[in-house]
N, C-alpha and C positions, 0 to 999 in steps of 0.2 A: 352961521352960528359962531360964537366966540369959543375960544379954547375952554374958558370956564364953563360955558353952557354945555359943551360937549362932555367935559369931565363930570358934570352934574348928571348928564344922561347916563354915563357909564356907571356912576354910583347908584342910580336908580335901578338900572339893569342888574347890577351885582346883587342888590338887595332882593330883587325879584327871583334871581337864580337861587339864592340861599333859601328864600321862602318856599320855592318849589322843591328843593332838596328836603326841607323839613316836612313838607306834605307827603312826599314820596316815602320818607323814613317812617312817618306815622302809619301809612298804609302797609308798608313792609312789616312793621311791628305787629299790626293786626293780623297779617297773614301768618306770621310766626306763631301767634297765639292759637290760631285755628289749626296750624300744623301740629302744635304740641297737644292740643285737645284731641286731635284725631290720630295721634301717634304716627304722623307722617315724617319722612326724612327731611332734614334741613335743606339738602341739595336736591334740586329738580333740574337736571341738565337740559331737558327739553324746553322748559320754561326759560331758563337762562339763555339758551340759543335763540329763542323767539325774541327775547328782549334785545339781544345783540343784533339780530337781523333788523328789527324795527329801528334801532339806533342808527345803523348804517343807512337804511332807507331814508330816515328823516334827515340825516346829514346830507345825503345827496340832494334831497328835495330842497334844502335850504342852502346848498352850495357851501357846505362846511366840510373840512377835512374829516372823512369817515373814520380814519384811524384814531384821530384825537377824540372824537365823540365816543367811539367804542371803548377807548381806554378809560374815559371818564365813567362810562356805564359799568365797565368791569370793576372799577374801584368801588362804585356804589353797591354793586352786587356783593363783592367780597366783604365790605364793611357790614352789610346786612346779615350775611351768613355768620360772621364772627359774633355779631350781637345775638343772633338766634342761638348759636351754640352755647354762649355764655349764660343765656337765660334758661337753659334746660337743666 
């Protein structure tokens, strides 16, 4: 593959990553609505740990740095929690 073709592949992957983040955010927003309706707390430490554990397992499965993947998921979780708190 040429350099331009490889860069095009990266652009496609980047778009797909952003699309997946948008999908995840939509579902997280829906979860926030359910939590608000049921008067549940914003933070669920057990669920957060399960997400982090899955992130680490998936990183290992795909031979990606687990610390990097967990840091990305920690950021996604924190952004969702901030958004949930603001919407209450």
